[in-house]
Structures are given as structure tokens and as C-alpha cells.
C-alpha positions in Angstrom: -31.9 -3.4 37.2 -31.1 -7.0 36.8 -27.8 -8.8 37.7 -25.1 -7.9 35.1 -25.0 -10.6 32.5 -21.5 -12.4 32.3 -19.6 -12.3 29.3 -16.0 -13.2 28.1 -14.6 -10.0 27.2 -15.7 -6.5 27.1 -13.7 -4.2 24.7 -13.6 -0.2 25.2 -12.7 2.0 22.5 -13.0 5.6 21.9 -14.2 5.2 18.3 -15.7 1.7 17.0 -16.0 1.4 13.3 -18.7 -0.8 12.9 -18.1 -1.2 8.9 -21.9 -1.9 8.5 -23.8 -0.9 5.6 -24.7 2.6 7.1 -21.1 3.3 7.7 -21.8 3.7 11.5 -18.9 5.0 13.9 -19.6 4.8 17.5 -18.0 7.3 20.2 -17.2 6.0 23.8 -18.0 2.4 22.6 -18.0 -1.0 24.1 -18.3 -4.4 22.5 -19.3 -7.4 24.8 -18.1 -10.9 23.6 -19.3 -14.4 24.4 -19.0 -17.8 23.1 -17.1 -16.5 20.0 -19.6 -13.9 19.2 -20.6 -10.2 19.5 -23.0 -10.4 22.4 -23.8 -6.7 22.3 -22.3 -3.1 21.1 -22.9 0.3 22.3 -22.0 2.7 24.8 -19.3 2.0 27.1 -21.1 3.6 30.1 -24.3 1.5 29.3 -22.6 -1.8 28.6 -20.2 -1.7 31.4 -23.1 -1.4 33.8 -24.9 -4.4 32.1 -22.1 -6.8 31.7 -19.7 -8.7 34.0 -16.8 -9.8 32.0 -13.8 -11.8 32.5 -11.6 -9.5 31.0 -11.9 -6.1 30.1 -9.4 -4.6 27.5 -9.0 -1.2 25.6 -9.6 2.2 26.5 -11.0 5.5 25.5 -7.7 5.9 23.4 -8.3 2.8 21.2 -10.1 2.3 17.9 -12.3 -0.7 17.4 -12.6 -2.2 14.0 -13.2 -5.4 12.3 -10.2 -7.9 11.8 -8.7 -7.8 8.7 -9.1 -10.6 5.9 -5.8 -11.4 4.1 -6.8 -13.4 0.9 -3.6 -14.5 -0.5 -0.2 -15.4 1.3 2.7 -17.6 1.1 3.9 -17.2 4.7 6.9 -19.4 4.4 8.5 -17.0 1.7 9.5 -14.3 4.5 12.7 -15.5 3.9 13.0 -13.9 0.2 11.9 -10.3 1.7 14.4 -7.7 0.8 16.4 -10.1 -1.5 14.3 -10.6 -4.6 12.4 -7.7 -5.1 14.9 -5.8 -7.6 15.8 -9.3 -9.4 12.5 -9.3 -11.4 9.5 -11.7 -11.3 8.1 -13.7 -8.3 10.6 -15.9 -6.5 9.4 -19.1 -8.0 10.8 -18.1 -11.5 14.2 -16.5 -10.2 17.0 -18.8 -10.5 19.2 -19.5 -7.3 16.2 -18.4 -4.9 15.5 -21.3 -2.3 12.2 -22.7 -2.9 9.6 -25.0 -0.9 11.2 -28.0 -2.1 14.5 -26.8 -0.4 12.7 -27.0 3.0 12.0 -29.9 5.4 8.5 -30.1 6.9 10.0 -28.7 10.2 11.9 -25.7 8.3 8.6 -25.0 6.5 6.8 -24.7 9.9 9.6 -22.6 11.6 9.1 -20.0 8.5 5.5 -20.2 8.6 5.2 -19.2 12.1 7.3 -16.1 11.5 4.8 -15.1 8.6 2.0 -16.0 10.6 3.3 -14.0 13.6 3.6 -10.9 11.4 0.1 -11.1 10.2 -1.3 -11.4 13.4 0.9 -8.5 14.8 -0.4 -6.3 11.9 -4.1 -7.1 12.5 -4.8 -10.0 10.1 -7.5 -12.3 11.8 -8.4 -14.4 8.7 -5.8 -15.4 6.2 -5.3 -17.5 3.0 -2.2 -19.3 2.7 -1.0 -22.0 0.2 2.5 -23.3 -0.4 4.6 -26.5 -0.2 4.0 -28.6 3.2 0.5 -27.4 3.9 0.6 -29.2 7.2 3.2 -26.5 8.4 1.1 -23.8 7.3 -2.0 -25.0 9.2 -0.2 -25.7 12.4 1.5 -22.5 12.5 -1.9 -20.8 11.8 -3.7 -22.9 14.3 -1.2 -22.4 17.2 -1.5 -18.5 16.6 -5.5 -18.7 16.9 -6.0 -17.3 13.6 -8.8 -18.2 11.3 -7.2 -19.8 8.3 -8.0 -21.3 4.6 -4.7 -23.3 4.0 -3.6 -25.3 0.9 -0.8 -26.9 -0.6 0.8 -25.7 -3.8 -0.2 -28.1 -6.9 2.1 -28.1 -9.7 4.0 -30.3 -12.1 6.2 -27.9 -13.9 9.9 -28.6 -13.4 10.8 -25.2 -11.8 14.4 -26.0 -12.5 13.9 -25.6 -16.0 11.2 -22.9 -15.8 13.9 -20.6 -14.2 15.9 -21.2 -17.7 12.9 -20.3 -19.7 11.9 -24.0 -20.6 8.4 -25.5 -19.6 8.5 -29.3 -18.9 5.7 -31.1 -17.0 6.2 -34.1 -14.9 3.1 -36.3 -14.5 4.5 -38.1 -11.5 5.1 -34.9 -9.5 1.7 -33.6 -10.2 -0.1 -36.6 -9.2 2.0 -36.5 -5.9 1.1 -32.8 -5.1 -2.6 -33.4 -5.8 -2.4 -36.6 -3.5 -0.8 -34.6 -0.9 -3.7 -32.0 -1.1 -6.2 -34.8 -0.8 -4.5 -36.2 2.1 -4.2 -32.7 3.8 -8.0 -32.0 3.2 -8.8 -35.5 5.0 -6.6 -34.7 7.9 -7.9 -31.2 8.7 -11.4 -31.2 7.7 -12.8 -31.7 11.1 -9.6 -31.2 13.2 -9.9 -27.2 14.1 -12.9 -25.1 14.0 -10.8 -22.2 12.7 -8.6 -24.0 9.8 -10.5 -24.6 6.5 -8.6 -26.7 4.0 -8.5 -25.3 0.6 -7.1 -26.3 -2.9 -4.2 -24.2 -3.8 -2.6 -24.6 -7.5 0.2 -22.5 -8.5 -0.7 -21.0 -12.0 -1.8 -22.1 -15.4 1.8 -22.2 -16.8 3.0 -24.2 -13.9 0.3 -26.9 -14.1 -0.2 -29.0 -17.3 -3.7 -29.0 -19.0 -4.2 -32.7 -17.5 -3.4 -31.7 -14.0 -5.6 -28.5 -14.2 -8.4 -30.7 -15.1 -7.8 -32.9 -12.1 -7.8 -30.0 -10.0 -10.9 -28.9 -11.2 -12.4 -32.2 -10.7 -11.3 -32.2 -6.8 -12.8 -28.6 -6.7 -16.0 -29.9 -7.9 -16.0 -33.0 -5.6 -15.0 -31.2 -2.5 -16.8 -27.8 -2.9 -13.7 -26.1 -1.1 -12.4 -22.8 -1.7 -9.8 -22.7 -4.6 -6.7 -20.5 -4.7 -4.3 -19.6 -7.6 -2.2 -17.1 -9.5 -3.9 -15.7 -12.7 -2.6 -13.4 -15.5 0.4 -12.5 -13.3 2.9 -12.2 -16.1 3.3 -11.9 -19.8 5.1 -15.2 -19.8 2.3 -17.1 -18.2 0.0 -15.8 -21.1 2.4 -16.7 -23.7 3.0 -20.2 -22.4 -0.6 -21.1 -22.1 -1.3 -19.6 -25.3 1.2 -21.6 -27.2 0.2 -24.8 -25.1 -3.6 -24.6 -25.1 -4.4 -22.0 -27.9 -6.1 -19.5 -25.5 -5.5 -17.2 -22.7 -5.4 -18.7 -19.1 -8.8 -17.4 -18.0 -10.4 -18.9 -21.1 -8.6 -22.2 -20.4 -10.0 -22.0 -16.7 -13.4 -21.3 -18.0 -13.2 -24.2 -20.4 -12.3 -26.7 -17.4 -15.1 -25.1 -15.3 -12.7 -23.3 -12.8 -14.0 -19.9 -12.8 -17.1 -19.0 -10.2 -17.4 -17.7 -6.7 -15.3 -20.7 -5.2 -12.2 -19.3 -7.0 -9.9 -16.6 -5.7 -7.5 -15.7 -8.2 -4.3 -13.7 -7.2 -3.0 -10.8 -9.0 -5.2 -10.6 -12.3 -2.8 -7.9 -13.8 -2.7 -8.5 -17.5 -6.4 -8.5 -18.5 -7.8 -7.8 -21.8 -11.5 -6.4 -22.0 -12.8 -9.7 -23.0 -10.9 -11.4 -19.9 -12.4 -8.8 -17.6 -16.0 -9.5 -18.8 -15.5 -13.3 -18.5 -14.1 -12.8 -14.7 -16.7 -10.5 -13.8 -19.8 -12.6 -15.4 -18.2 -15.7 -13.7 -18.2 -13.9 -10.3 -14.8 -15.0 -9.6 -13.0 -13.3 -6.6 -9.8 -11.5 -7.1 -7.0 -11.3 -4.5 -5.6 -7.8 -5.3 -2.0 -7.5 -4.3 -1.3 -3.7 -4.9 2.1 -4.0 -3.2 3.8 -7.1 -5.0 2.1 -5.8 -8.4 3.7 -2.4 -7.9 7.1 -3.7 -6.8 7.0 -5.4 -10.4 5.9 -2.4 -12.1 2.3 -3.2 -12.8 -1.0 -2.3 -11.8 -4.2 -4.6 -11.9 -7.5 -3.2 -13.5 -9.3 -4.1 -10.3 -11.9 -1.5 -10.6 -13.0 -2.5 -14.0 -13.1 -6.3 -12.8 -15.2 -5.2 -10.1 -17.7 -3.1 -12.3 -17.8 -6.2 -14.5 -19.1 -8.4 -11.4 -15.8 -9.8 -10.0 -15.5 -9.8 -6.0 -12.5 -7.8 -5.0 -10.4 -8.9 -1.9 -7.1 -7.6 -0.7 -4.0 -9.3 0.2 -0.3 -8.8 1.2 1.2 -11.9 -0.8 4.3 -12.3 1.5 5.8 -8.8 0.3 4.7 -7.1 3.7 2.4 -8.5 6.3 0.7 -5.0 6.8 -3.1 -5.0 5.5 -3.1 -1.1 6.4 -0.4 -0.6 3.8 -2.0 -2.7 1.3 -5.1 -0.5 1.6 -3.1 2.5 1.1 -1.3 1.4 -1.8 -4.6 0.1 -3.3 -6.2 3.6 -3.4 -2.8 5.2 -4.5 -2.2 2.7 -7.6 -6.2 2.8 -8.6 -5.6 6.7 -8.8 -2.5 6.6 -10.9 -4.5 3.9 -13.3 -7.0 6.8 -13.5 -9.6 6.1 -10.7 -9.3 9.8 -9.5 -11.0 10.6 -6.3 -14.1 8.4 -7.2 -12.3 5.5 -5.2 -11.4 5.9 -1.7 -11.1 4.7 1.9 -14.7 3.3 2.5 -14.4 1.1 -0.5 -10.9 -0.2 0.0 -11.8 -0.8 4.0 -14.5 -3.1 2.5 -12.2 -4.9 0.3 -10.0 -5.9 3.1 -12.9 -7.0 5.3 -16.3 -7.8 3.7 -14.8 -8.5 0.4 -12.9 -11.3 1.7 -15.5 -12.5 3.8 -17.9 -13.0 0.8 -15.2 -14.6 -1.3 -14.6 -17.2 1.5 -18.0 -18.0 2.3 -18.2 -16.2 5.6 -21.5 -15.0 6.1 -20.8 -13.3 9.7 -17.5 -11.7 9.7 -16.2 -8.6 8.4 -18.1 -6.2 10.3 -18.8 -5.3 14.0 -22.5 -6.4 14.3 -24.2 -8.0 17.1 -24.5 -12.0 16.7 -21.6 -11.8 14.1 -18.2 -13.5 15.0 -16.0 -11.5 17.3 -12.9 -10.9 15.0 -11.8 -7.7 16.4 -8.7 -5.1 16.5 -8.1 -2.5 18.9 -5.9 0.1 17.8 -3.7 2.4 19.9 -4.5 5.9 18.8 -2.0 7.4 21.5 0.6 6.8 18.6 0.7 10.1 16.8 0.1 8.8 13.5 -3.7 8.2 14.7 -4.2 11.7 16.0 -6.2 14.0 15.9 -8.8 10.9 16.6 -12.0 11.0 14.6 -14.6 8.5 13.1 -14.7 7.1 9.6 -12.5 5.0 7.5 -10.1 7.7 6.1 -7.9 7.9 9.4 -7.6 4.1 9.2 -6.8 3.7 5.7 -4.5 6.7 5.2 -2.8 7.0 8.3 -2.9 3.6 10.4 -0.2 0.9 10.3 0.2 -2.6 11.9 2.2 -1.1 14.5 -1.0 0.6 15.9 -2.5 -2.9 16.7 -2.8 -3.3 20.2 -5.1 -6.2 20.7 -6.6 -9.0 18.4 -9.6 -11.0 19.2 -10.5 -13.9 16.9 -13.5 -15.9 17.4 -13.9 -14.4 20.8 -10.6 -15.3 22.0 -7.7 -12.9 22.9 -4.7 -13.5 20.5 -2.8 -10.6 20.7 -2.6 -8.9 24.2 -0.8 -5.3 24.4 1.2 -6.1 21.3 2.2 -9.5 22.5 1.0 -12.9 21.1 -0.8 -15.0 23.6 0.0 -18.5 22.4 3.7 -18.5 21.5 7.1 -16.9 22.4 7.7 -14.3 19.8 11.5 -14.5 20.5 11.8 -17.9 19.7 9.6 -17.7 16.6 11.9 -15.1 15.4 15.1 -16.9 16.2 14.2 -20.3 14.8 13.1 -18.5 11.5 16.4 -16.8 11.3 18.4 -19.8 11.6 16.3 -21.5 8.9 16.6 -18.4 6.6 20.5 -18.4 7.0 20.9 -22.2 6.3 18.9 -21.8 3.1 20.8 -18.8 1.8 24.2 -20.0 2.6 23.4 -22.9 0.3 21.8 -21.0 -2.4 23.5 -20.2 -5.7 24.0 -16.6 -4.8 23.8 -14.9 -1.5 
């Protein structure tokens, strides 16, 4: 036997869910990581004798699985949780709720850190985040060590008027936000290997048709991933139908915005012809079962998937826990008539490989030799994960973000025994608390 091979990390797990095409689960498993990738995977006894790691983590009481890919978030909006869910639709449309424009860039950064911390702590390794102050989102994501697709929030609607039912557009505002996005793309396209600039625009009803055409041109010019809300409310459909004589998805199709580069959030109010259109275009859907259900709605994701759309999963700032989102996705699909034809294996793929496909990541989402080392270790000595067995059912129906002990992103440890490696969690929480208190103290209601 030759000398042991050096590696960066050796992960030990009682069970490893590979999430590969065969659905393999390995017992008494180990994963060797080097230079950001999975160097080897197999029996712990064998790998422990073959590799000399700089760090060994995990035990026979851990479950290894791919990191979760969370495709639609606004981390800054952590401050609205528990205050808006009983008030109606999304926070942007509710009068009195503090918005991105009420924040300084530094305050946006402090709130984004809290949102990113929650996602990290609960097992998200790749996130999509778009809102005002994209620089703040990118800083927070990069400092935590996560993989991110980050954009601003392009729109030209007067949100003060929208909250009172009036849709007015300001071309100067739209141009300013478009230029902010262009500048952000220029600043971050080569700054950090894990941060990918993206194009984020709010929705069809909050962007004029002229601005949407400019966004479509920017997407074509840059080839970047594009993110938005689509068919999320009946109000959106009514406004666009009156303004443009068509439904939002038809407008997007006319402008060349549909396709694999687009990830559309929610997609709730879809007619059969809408489902055919989104499916035939290969557009990706960011399914938000928690947020949708909170508003009393269920998106027809299984029909969209059957038509050809790529389904991904997200938490959308209502919760940072993708395990909760997976469980909720199964529950609402069954309420919507899917029965037991839809279950754990499929929704786990939405939360991993589905997001990877939508974001153009061809080596993320499974534990496969040579792929990127984005890995979670879950603590199975917490009773919700016992009795321990292989297979996705235990993960989807019983796990929670609180089980996450270790997180590895791009081969680097970013959560160590439940503690973030690159920032002080207490300081992050306290700083965000002060910002939220200031916002709500000056809001029109508290």
C-alpha cells in the first residue's frame, strides 16, 4: 500500500445520500475533498486508510447529502417576518411596510447578513437573492462563503401609488435601477468565484413595457441568469391585461424573455395555455410552497413540470429552512390532487439538481466524484432523525434546518458544528435587530 494521499477534508457519515441517478445511499461512508471538489467517496474504513486529511469532520451519527439550492430570496426582507403574513399580499404591495428604499446601503447589508446566516445555518449552499442594494447582498453572501446568484430589483413603478391601487411609472427611476444593475454586473463579474451577478426585475406589473424591453435586451447582451416574479397575483394579471392586452407570460414571450435563462418565482395563477407556454420555453420555476400557501394559493408545479418547465425550490424569505419547503411542497401538491404519485425523491431533486440545472451548474447537486464539494452533514442524534435509515424520505419528511451540523461549500468548511466559520453570529443578529427596530419605529404602523 502506498503513502496516504493528502486531501483538505475527510467527511464521515453513517449514511450518505448521493442523490445520483440511481438514488444510491452508502452506509458507513466517507467523502474526501480536495481543491474544491469531491476527490473520492466510499467506505469510511477504506478512505480513512487511503487519505491524509487536514481536517476530519463528522461521525457515524451524521447523514451526508448535497447542499440545498435555494432559487428565490430577498434576504433583506427578514425584518418583515411575523408582521405581514396576516395583512394580505407580498410586502411590496402593503402600505406602511418598510421597503428597500427606506434602507441605507449599510443597513441593507446588516439585514442581508441575517438572512444569509439563516440560509447557511439551515443548509442552503447556493442561493439566489435579488432586491435593492445588490452590493449589500453580494457582500453578505461572499463573507459567509456561500455560492450566490445576486441581482438588484429593477422596476419603475411608483410603489407608494401601487399600495393605493394606482399604477404609475417613472422612466427616470427605471433607468436608474437598470444602470445600478449594469454597474453591479461590471463590479462583480470577476471579483469572487462564488458570486455570480444576475439580472433581477420585480414583476410585469411593476415594470413598464418599455423597461421590460430594456431588461430583455440586457439579458440577451450579457447571457446572465434572470429572476423575477410571474403570475404571483390576480392584481398583476389584471394590470398587465389592461395595459398590454395580454397576460404577463404572453408579454414575456413577445419580448423574448422566456427560456432556460429565466427563473420565474411563484407562477400561481396559470391557465392551461400559460402552462403550455412556460413548459415549451423551458423556463425554470422557483416554487415557493410556504409563501404561496401563506397567501392561500397553490401553484400548479406538477402540470408545469409535465409541460417541460424546470422546477426548483425556494423559501422566499418566509423561512430559511429548505427542509420545511420540501415538506410543504409535497403537502400542497397532494392537496392539489397529486396523491401519492409525488413524493420525497422528486422534491429532493427540485431542491438540489433542479436548482443546479436552472442556474447552469453542471457539477453541483449530487455527491459524485469530481463534482463540486457542496455538502451537508446532518446530526442524526437529534431524535427527529431516528431511527436512522437510508433514502430521501427521512430527510424530506423528518429533517429540519436545526439538524445541520456542518456545511461545506466549494470544498471549504463554512459551518462548523453549527457555528459559522467567517463571522460572529451574535454580532450579526444584534446588528440586524437594531436596523429592524429603527425601520418599524418609523413605519406608519408597528
